[in-house]
C-alpha positions as CSV (number, residue, x, y, z in Angstrom):
1,K,164.7,86.8,81.4
2,D,168.2,85.7,80.3
3,P,169.9,83.8,83.2
4,R,173.3,85.1,82.1
5,E,172.1,88.6,82.7
6,R,171.0,87.7,86.2
7,Y,174.5,86.2,86.8
8,I,176.1,89.4,85.6
9,V,173.9,91.5,87.9
10,L,174.8,89.3,90.9
11,K,178.5,90.0,90.4
12,L,178.0,93.8,90.3
13,D,178.9,95.9,93.4
14,R,176.6,98.4,95.0
15,Y,177.8,101.5,93.0
16,Q,177.4,99.5,89.7
17,L,174.0,98.4,90.8
18,E,173.0,101.9,91.7
19,D,174.3,103.2,88.4
20,R,172.4,100.5,86.5
21,Y,169.3,101.1,88.5
22,L,169.3,104.8,87.8
23,R,169.9,104.2,84.1
24,L,167.1,101.7,83.9
25,L,164.8,104.1,85.8
26,D,165.6,106.9,83.3
27,E,164.8,104.5,80.4
28,A,161.5,103.5,82.1
29,N,160.5,107.2,82.5
30,D,161.4,107.9,78.9
31,L,159.3,104.9,77.8
32,K,156.5,106.1,80.0
33,K,156.6,109.5,78.3
34,L,156.7,107.9,74.9
35,T,153.7,105.7,75.8
36,N,151.7,108.7,76.9
37,C,152.7,110.6,73.7
38,Q,151.6,107.6,71.5
39,E,148.3,107.3,73.4
40,D,147.6,111.0,72.7
41,K,148.4,110.4,69.0
42,I,146.1,107.4,68.9
43,K,143.3,109.5,70.6
44,R,143.8,112.3,68.0
45,L,143.8,109.8,65.1
46,A,140.7,108.1,66.5
47,T,138.9,111.5,66.6
48,K,140.1,112.2,63.1
49,L,138.9,108.8,62.0
50,M,135.5,109.4,63.5
51,R,135.2,112.7,61.7
52,V,136.2,111.1,58.4
53,T,133.6,108.3,58.8
54,A,130.9,110.6,60.1
55,N,131.5,113.5,57.8
56,S,131.3,112.8,54.0
57,K,133.3,116.0,53.2
58,P,137.1,115.3,53.3
59,C,139.4,118.1,54.2
60,T,141.0,118.4,50.8
61,V,137.7,118.6,48.9
62,T,136.0,122.0,48.6
63,L,132.5,120.9,47.5
64,D,130.1,119.2,49.9
65,I,129.0,115.7,48.6
66,Y,125.4,116.1,49.7
67,E,125.2,119.5,48.1
68,D,126.6,117.9,44.9
69,K,124.0,115.2,45.0
70,N,121.3,117.8,45.3
71,K,122.8,119.7,42.3
72,I,122.8,116.4,40.3
73,I,119.2,115.8,41.1
74,A,118.3,119.4,40.2
75,L,120.2,119.0,36.9
76,E,118.4,115.8,36.1
77,L,115.0,117.4,36.8
78,E,116.0,120.4,34.7
79,N,117.1,118.1,31.9
80,S,113.8,116.2,32.0
81,K,111.9,119.5,32.0
82,T,113.9,120.8,29.0
83,I,113.3,117.6,27.1
84,A,109.6,117.8,27.9
85,T,109.5,121.5,26.9
86,T,111.3,120.7,23.7
87,N,108.8,118.0,22.8
88,M,105.9,120.3,23.7
89,T,107.3,123.1,21.6
90,V,107.9,120.8,18.6
91,L,104.3,119.5,18.9
92,Q,102.9,123.1,19.1
93,L,104.9,124.2,16.1
94,I,103.7,121.1,14.2
95,F,100.1,121.8,15.1
96,Q,100.5,125.5,14.1
97,L,102.0,124.4,10.8
98,K,99.2,122.0,10.2
99,D,96.6,124.6,11.1
100,K,98.2,127.2,8.8
101,I,98.5,124.7,6.0
102,S,94.8,123.7,6.5
103,V,93.7,127.4,6.4
104,L,95.8,128.2,3.4
105,R,94.6,125.0,1.7
106,N,91.0,126.0,2.3
107,Q,91.7,129.6,1.1
108,L,93.3,128.2,-2.0
109,L,90.4,125.8,-2.6
110,S,87.8,128.5,-2.1
111,H,89.6,130.9,-4.5
112,T,90.0,128.1,-7.0
113,I,86.3,127.3,-6.8
114,A,85.3,131.0,-7.0
115,G,87.6,131.5,-9.9
116,R,86.1,128.5,-11.8
117,S,82.5,129.6,-11.1
118,S,83.2,133.2,-12.0
119,S,85.0,132.2,-15.2
120,R,81.8,130.7,-16.5
121,S,79.8,133.9,-16.2
122,R,82.5,136.4,-17.0
123,N,84.5,137.4,-20.0
124,P,87.6,135.2,-20.7
125,Q,89.7,138.3,-20.1
126,T,89.1,138.0,-16.3
127,R,90.8,134.6,-16.0
128,P,94.4,135.9,-15.6
129,S,93.3,137.9,-12.5
130,S,92.0,134.6,-10.8
131,G,95.3,132.9,-11.7
132,R,97.3,135.7,-10.1
133,I,95.3,135.4,-6.9
134,I,95.9,131.6,-6.8
135,A,99.6,132.1,-7.4
136,Y,99.8,134.8,-4.7
137,I,98.0,132.6,-2.1
138,Y,100.3,129.7,-3.0
139,E,103.4,131.9,-2.5
140,I,102.1,132.9,0.9
141,Y,101.4,129.3,1.7
142,L,105.0,128.3,0.8
143,G,106.5,131.2,2.6
144,N,104.6,130.3,5.8
145,C,105.7,126.7,5.5
146,V,109.3,127.6,5.1
147,F,109.1,130.1,8.0
148,L,107.6,127.6,10.3
149,E,110.0,124.9,9.3
150,Q,112.9,127.3,10.0
151,E,111.4,128.3,13.3
152,L,111.0,124.6,14.3
153,E,114.6,123.8,13.3
154,A,115.9,126.8,15.4
155,Q,113.9,125.7,18.4
156,K,115.1,122.1,18.0
157,R,118.8,123.3,17.8
158,E,118.4,125.5,20.8
159,M,116.8,122.8,22.9
160,S,119.4,120.2,21.8
161,S,122.2,122.6,22.7
162,R,120.6,123.1,26.2
163,I,120.2,119.4,26.7
164,A,123.8,118.7,25.7
165,E,124.9,121.5,28.1
166,L,122.9,120.0,31.0
167,E,124.2,116.5,30.3
168,K,127.8,117.8,30.3
169,E,127.2,119.6,33.6
170,L,125.6,116.5,35.0
171,S,128.5,114.4,33.9
172,A,131.0,116.9,35.5
173,H,129.2,116.8,38.9
174,T,129.0,113.0,38.8
175,A,132.8,112.9,38.2
176,V,133.4,115.3,41.1
177,N,131.2,113.0,43.3
178,Q,133.3,110.0,42.3
179,R,136.6,111.8,43.1
180,E,135.2,112.9,46.5
181,K,134.3,109.3,47.4
182,V,137.8,108.1,46.4
183,A,139.4,110.9,48.5
184,E,137.3,109.9,51.4
185,N,138.3,106.2,51.1
186,V,142.0,107.2,50.8
187,E,141.8,109.5,53.9
188,Y,140.0,106.7,55.9
189,I,142.6,104.1,55.0
190,K,145.5,106.5,55.7
191,V,144.2,107.3,59.2
192,W,143.4,103.7,59.9
193,R,147.0,102.6,59.0
194,Q,148.5,105.4,61.1
195,M,146.4,104.2,64.1
196,K,147.4,100.6,63.6
197,Q,151.1,101.5,63.4
198,L,150.9,103.6,66.5
199,N,149.0,100.9,68.3
200,D,151.7,98.4,67.4
201,K,154.4,100.7,68.7
202,L,152.4,101.3,71.9
203,I,152.1,97.6,72.5
204,A,155.9,97.1,71.9
205,T,156.7,100.1,74.2
206,E,154.4,98.8,77.0
207,S,156.1,95.4,76.7
208,E,159.5,97.0,76.9
209,N,158.4,99.2,79.8
210,E,157.2,96.1,81.7
211,S,160.5,94.4,81.1
212,L,162.4,97.4,82.4
213,N,160.1,97.6,85.5
214,V,161.0,94.0,86.3
215,Q,164.7,94.8,86.0
216,I,164.3,97.9,88.1
217,N,162.5,95.9,90.8
218,D,165.2,93.3,90.8
219,L,168.0,95.9,91.1
220,K,166.1,97.7,93.8
221,R,165.7,94.5,95.8
222,K,169.4,93.8,95.4
223,L,170.4,97.3,96.5
224,E,168.2,96.8,99.6
225,E,169.9,93.5,100.3
226,Q,173.3,95.1,100.2
227,T,172.4,97.9,102.5
């Protein structure tokens, strides 16, 4: 305490002492109210901080992070299934194409052999008929090959489009997750700073309150001495 202030107080008369005492008492009561108010704010912020740390869903984010993670896992599984289905479909079409090619090749070979054997025993006028059959079978063979190739390409395009769509959706959910985590950290830091500021103010207020109480007690003692 400043000795000069004590000297000034000693020179005050009773009415001045009473006036100063009452004024300091009012200041002490105001500081007490402020202290209680700040303590309430700290309690509310502490509760809010606990909610932020315990709950991964910030107030400003509409999607739940755990739900998002489940969606991402589901999308990854669906993506894997789609890729597997695509590979299986491609393999099936390739096998179908090979089977049809094999059947048509055998048909073509059998007709060619039959045509050659019959050409030895028949009149030369029958040869054009055998040639037309071979040409017809060859056209069917080519038509089936083209159809299967087109079907295979269409399936590949459809599956590629679905895979790209799933990857895009997966990327979007991952980005949302990242934004939610950033929002959580920002909210946590904000609440923590508010608590620290209020705690510093509370400490300063309590120190000031203690100083006022000392002054009040001194004035009270001096008033009692004068009476």
